VOFILUM-488590 format. One line per 5 residues: for each residue x, y, z of C-alpha. Coordinates in steps of 0.001 Angstrom, whole numbers. Layout:
% VOFILUM-488590
X,Y,Z  ... .
//
This chain:
% VOFILUM-488590
107158,1243,138113  110436,3176,138223  111206,6142,140429  111500,8265,137285  107983,7318,136236 .
106651,8232,139668  108417,11580,139840  107961,12638,136198  104633,14483,136733  106071,16345,139686 .
109197,17344,137799  107093,18420,134834  104801,20422,137085  107706,22299,138636  109119,23270,135230 .
105769,24309,133851  104615,26242,136901  107810,28253,136824  107393,28785,133069  103793,29882,133547 .
104867,32378,136169  107439,33823,133756  105027,33804,130811  102388,35768,132709  104911,38412,133653 .
106508,38546,130199  103100,38945,128516  102948,42516,129821  106329,43576,128406  106448,46318,125777 .
107821,46082,122259  110968,47863,123402  111494,45363,126221  111065,42421,123881  113393,43823,121246 .
116114,44373,123854  115791,40850,125241  115608,39117,121857  118623,41005,120541  120671,40127,123623 .
119787,36432,123294  120497,36369,119550  123861,38070,120044  125052,35578,122644  123816,32662,120521 .
125639,33997,117473  128831,34506,119482  128771,30827,120503  127734,29408,117119  131060,27669,116483 .
131359,26273,119998  127975,24566,119801  128515,23383,116234  131643,21535,117349  129895,20239,120460 .
126877,18957,118498  129042,17019,116023  131150,15619,118865  128150,14531,120926  125918,13146,118156 .
128419,12105,115496  126180,13773,112893  127035,16403,110317  129756,18906,109469  130956,21574,111901 .
131275,24415,109386  127761,23790,108118  126322,23674,111628  128038,26992,112313  126110,28493,109424 .
122823,27067,110699  123508,28321,114230  124247,31787,112896  121175,31764,110652  119009,30715,113611 .
120314,33456,115906  121065,36877,114410  119755,35673,111075  116286,35105,112515  116281,38469,114268 .
117383,40260,111097  114704,38452,109076  111908,39722,111307  113397,43143,112041  110626,45716,112011 .
107868,43144,112542  105993,43802,115776  104267,40929,117594  103632,43021,120738  101981,46341,119849 .
98225,46412,119129  97342,46927,115458  94671,49406,114386  92742,48779,111156  90910,52063,110783 .
89004,51212,107587  87732,47938,109073  87087,49506,112502  89033,46671,114115  91777,46790,116751 .
93930,43677,117164  95585,43013,120520  98312,40318,120595  97878,37402,122973  100931,35133,123461 .
100454,31376,123556  101929,31190,127076  104191,28206,127713  105860,26635,124675  107265,23108,124929 .
110045,22870,122348  111024,19334,121356  114343,19421,119478  115989,16755,117290  119425,15153,117307 .
120133,16024,113676  119834,19816,113958  120058,20180,117726  121424,23570,118764  120170,25415,115686 .
116652,24268,116593  117132,25354,120228  118261,28812,119077  115397,29024,116579  112558,27999,118881 .
113774,29987,121880  114120,33186,119853  110692,32748,118240  109158,32226,121683  110845,35320,123090 .
109834,37439,120082  106208,36655,120856  106445,37011,124678  106189,33311,125437  108057,31197,127953 .
109773,28122,126557  110784,24755,127991  113340,22972,125810  113192,19182,125664  116313,18007,123813 .
116779,14698,122064  118702,12353,124413  121512,12018,121853  122092,15781,121952  121041,16570,125517 .
124352,18005,126734  124954,20573,123990  121269,21556,123855  120864,21929,127616  124016,24016,127863 .
122899,26203,124948  119441,26718,126464  120972,27716,129799  123209,30220,128006  120187,31801,126333 .
118250,31783,129607  120991,33733,131372  121208,36251,128545  117431,36766,128601  117269,37348,132358 .
120282,39675,132290  118482,41706,129613  115411,42013,131868  113298,38940,131127  111559,37158,134017 .
113410,34339,135724  112308,31021,134213  111429,32418,130787  113776,29834,129198  114221,26417,130804 .
115657,23122,129647  115567,19459,130644  119018,18191,131580  118013,14510,131565  115155,13935,129123 .
113204,10712,129592  110077,9391,127931  107947,9648,131134  109074,13223,131742  108461,14350,128161 .
105065,12634,128155  104177,14399,131403  105206,17761,129932  103224,17170,126740  100094,16103,128607 .
100103,18798,131297  97429,21481,130921  100010,24145,131716  101680,23457,128360  99971,25816,125930 .
101559,24621,122684  104040,21908,121682  106554,22514,118906  107504,19006,117821  110510,18575,115554 .
111738,15014,115264  110671,11579,114119  107152,10512,113242  106652,8939,116687  107468,12196,118479 .
105116,14180,116278  102254,11702,116725  102771,11724,120477  102583,15513,120491  99330,15521,118517 .
97784,12870,120784  98791,14663,123997  95544,16605,124291  97365,19945,124023  97726,22170,120937 .
100701,21007,118906  102588,22071,115814  104305,19017,114380  106031,18314,111098  106319,15256,108910 .
109383,13557,107406  111063,14719,104204  111948,12673,101123  112766,15308,98541  112592,14564,94806 .
114621,16876,92559  113869,17068,88845  116425,18299,86307  114734,18873,82954  116159,19480,79498 .
115973,23279,79836  118098,23428,82987  121556,24962,83324  123064,21519,83824  126447,22582,85181 .
124862,24922,87745  122281,22282,88675  124968,19645,89222  127033,21926,91445  124027,22999,93494 .
122702,19480,93984  126068,18126,95152  126644,21026,97529  123125,20717,98919  123342,16960,99336 .
126690,17293,101104  125500,20169,103327  125865,19016,106934  126007,15463,105551  122308,15655,104657 .
120840,15756,108160  118430,18538,107191  115075,17023,106259  115083,19327,103213  118061,17596,101561 .
117515,15986,98156  116692,12275,98336  116007,11185,94740  117423,12798,91597  115109,12570,88566 .
117055,13357,85398  115495,13924,81977  117239,11541,79572  118342,14317,77207  120644,15829,79858 .
121214,12886,82212  124701,11910,80988  125963,15477,81081  124415,15992,84501  126213,12959,85920 .
129544,14082,84462  129153,17533,85975  128181,16051,89324  131298,13885,89292  133386,16995,88652 .
131666,18581,91670  132578,15686,93976  129926,13009,93446  130663,9344,92735  128321,7443,90395 .
128015,3825,91507  127765,842,89207  125124,-1837,89569  127178,-4042,91907  128199,-1150,94168 .
124620,140,94242  123518,-3307,95430  126183,-3317,98163  125058,121,99264  121408,-983,99465 .
122338,-4034,101496  124352,-1965,103977  122015,1040,104243  118695,-815,104303  119119,-4159,106076 .
115734,-5834,106445  114204,-2924,104533  114886,-283,107207  117424,2525,107219  120630,1689,109063 .
120877,4655,111450  124653,4321,111526  124766,6190,108196  122859,9250,109409  124971,12374,109072 .
128137,10468,108106  130599,11330,105305  130056,9732,101896  133528,8153,101935  132870,6602,105371 .
129563,5119,104198  131225,3723,101078  133966,2109,103132  131460,467,105467  129541,-870,102459 .
132670,-2269,100850  132759,289,98031  135918,2019,96834  135624,5762,96217  138001,8696,96503 .
138607,10179,99982  137206,13528,98839  133923,12102,97600  131058,14272,98812  128026,12350,97558 .
127265,8785,96489  124870,8542,93533  123088,5190,93205  120988,4546,90067  117747,2549,90217 .
115029,1619,87725  111589,1862,89328  110085,4379,91764  108251,1862,93919  108149,1415,97717 .
110080,-1859,97467  113097,58,96131  115063,1225,99218  116645,4126,97332  113248,5819,97014 .
113125,6373,100797  114601,9119,102995  118304,8558,103689  119515,11437,105961  123002,10918,104545 .
124940,12058,101433  123488,9232,99336  121327,10184,96375  119112,7853,94360  119106,8468,90598 .
116384,7590,88099  116229,8615,84439  112985,9628,82707  112183,10260,79025  110664,13703,79473 .
109510,16310,82009  105992,14863,82208  107402,11487,83221  109658,13291,85696  106681,14937,87360 .
104867,11604,87573  107982,10015,89111  108248,12810,91690  104623,12148,92627  105487,8483,93135 .
108429,9386,95386  106216,11592,97553  103556,8889,97783  106221,6653,99297  107271,9278,101885 .
107512,13031,102339  103933,14121,101693  103501,17861,102110  107191,18494,102727  109260,19836,99830 .
110593,19218,96337  113111,20861,94048  113413,21460,90320  116109,22813,88037  114442,24251,84929 .
114146,27360,82787  110556,26548,81785  107970,28242,84045  105245,26016,82651  107079,22884,83787 .
107780,24454,87177  104107,25336,87604  102931,21831,86681  105529,20328,89004  104310,22469,91912 .
100658,21772,91158  100951,18005,90729  103557,16982,93304  101845,17040,96750  104310,19245,98639 .
104012,22751,100061  107341,24230,98973  109208,23851,95699  112716,25273,95398  113773,26310,91899 .
117378,26412,90668  118790,26207,94193  119987,23462,96504  116953,22311,98441  118741,21785,101784 .
119103,25537,102144  116319,26436,99704  113192,25057,101345  114608,25855,104799  114782,29511,103755 .
118537,29962,104081  119094,30527,100328  115581,31609,99297  113160,34209,100600  111035,31635,102377 .
110891,32094,106142  114175,30726,107595  113278,27787,109791  114296,24511,111383  110642,23383,111422 .
108964,22555,108090  105176,22374,108135  103644,19716,105874  100034,20896,106009  96908,18827,105585 .
98449,16453,103057  101291,15693,105472  99012,15414,108533  100392,18605,110092  98657,21600,111663 .
101210,23868,109975  101318,24424,106221  104381,26662,105962  107747,27236,107566  107372,27918,111298 .
107438,31653,112047  106850,33912,115062  103289,34595,113921  102389,30989,114699  103038,31526,118430 .
100690,34439,119009  96915,34920,118697  95183,38254,118256  92144,39418,120204  90077,41498,117776 .
88054,44462,118985  85393,44914,116315  83187,48040,116167  79762,48383,114602  80210,48467,110785 .
77539,51169,110464  79349,54320,109223  77276,56353,111643  78938,54543,114559  82401,56033,114921 .
85409,54189,116331  87495,56332,118699  91200,56867,118150  93418,53966,119252  96643,55031,117600 .
99501,55063,120096  97560,53237,122796  99147,50168,124339  98276,48175,127465  101940,47318,128032 .
104425,49344,130041  108221,49356,129859  109778,47057,132472  112656,49010,133916  112476,47072,137179 .
113314,43356,136927  110507,40959,137739  111133,39200,141079  112559,35693,140995  110086,32851,140853 .
109048,32026,144462  109596,28362,145260  108531,27100,148697  111075,24886,150453  110759,21216,149510 .
111110,20421,153207  107917,22276,154154  104707,20252,154456  101090,21055,155252  100621,23964,157648 .
104366,24553,157838  104266,25456,154151  101283,27730,154704  103113,29491,157523  106159,29810,155333 .
104162,31491,152570  103912,34854,154312  107662,35193,154808  108293,34053,151226  105965,36765,149939 .
107656,39395,152073  111075,38280,150898  110098,38614,147252  108447,41978,147691  111376,43278,149734 .
113663,42628,146792  111981,45532,145050  113388,47887,147679  112781,51509,146958  112684,51016,143190 .
108926,50471,143041  105946,52369,144376  103531,50966,146935  100846,50088,144377  103281,48013,142304 .
104633,46311,145433  101107,45339,146450  100387,44029,142949  103458,41819,143141  102445,40637,146626 .
99034,39512,145327  100627,37727,142385  103072,35888,144629  100302,34828,147009  98257,33494,144111 .
101145,31475,142701  102167,30048,146069  98599,29107,146884  98432,27149,143636  101614,25285,144483 .
100426,24422,147973  97095,23111,146681  99009,20967,144186 .
//
């Protein structure tokens, strides 16, 4: 057994105890406090969007800097602007129902982030946690640990400077499997947000703690005979090339109705796609799916680079490789998720056959995730949505940015819920509302029993005085020495308040510190 395995529970406990301390303090902040903190964090994230986009591409080798900049911006100020005016802090009064709803934050959020969309997911999950008065511990993918850890620390500093409790945002500098397992299984983790591969999501769900996980994508896109073919071609190529297809919402298989298929391919070639012949398609399969599994070397790489590695000649400005195939069956590698600017192409005689083919693609992979369609026929769109087992269908828009909410009015997100059909606890795009519960005060429904006025009442007070730093006993103290040390530690924390707090508040803080230190000593 390695030293890391031995120390992982202790390291996890330290992170989570500090996060729990911060979460308990932050849970009493007012709507004004939260708005100030969230805005400060979003502003600093937005200001560093380009820096972290460049860093993420450099560290992981995945994607396109300019596209990651857009995602980082969308997941910072963009998220705040999306939910502007929505209050996840103030109690809600439903006078007609005689019900008062009091928000209750989850507590400590464990945010697992992927290598494909690393910093954007850090920004997104941290801001959602802060909006809902939760503490968050970021666990980055090892391939993106440096950029993600640095970004999380930046957001942590901005939050504390704006008045948040120390420890409200933390990050793992050196993520390991034992440490992440310890964090997921610890009772002090209140909810796990798992974005990543199937193994990560399954581990989160089997941890024993509440988890919100998402399944893989494998997006079919149908272009029927009523579509604006030129617009569809342009949108599909741009979407497939967006960040070199590392978003799980990127199109995977193009299903073209025969009546418009030739024109669609021509327009796609004008937009930067390269249609492969039978021999080149075979070479691409052999390179991308050796032994039937995706070659991870292609993930997030340029189309021209992939073609060169596969021994295929295409122009240096090629954005997307289009590989035709005949049957939508699991044995055909091109029906599977590719996470690269490679698009499978299958022709169908009519829209009904296209819908059936899309169903076959989703049966192979991507259940519950998303699909796209380019059509002017609402009847076809409705049948497509009803028969293909996904929970979001983007219409006449590139699906990379459509189902993720960047170019539609769906909730902008880096976490796509796949619902019951996709074995997920979440059936929509992850939003702040998923990180807060509501305690409901329900009065007698008898009209003769009046409910008193609650309007304007709130249990939260503005925090003009910063919360004291998290009290950590010295690692060198043991047994009674640590107990003796507790009193001076308490005094030191309380003394930091100086004359800025009244005696009652100082005593409240003293009791809180004693409680937390006692827990640590018992542990």
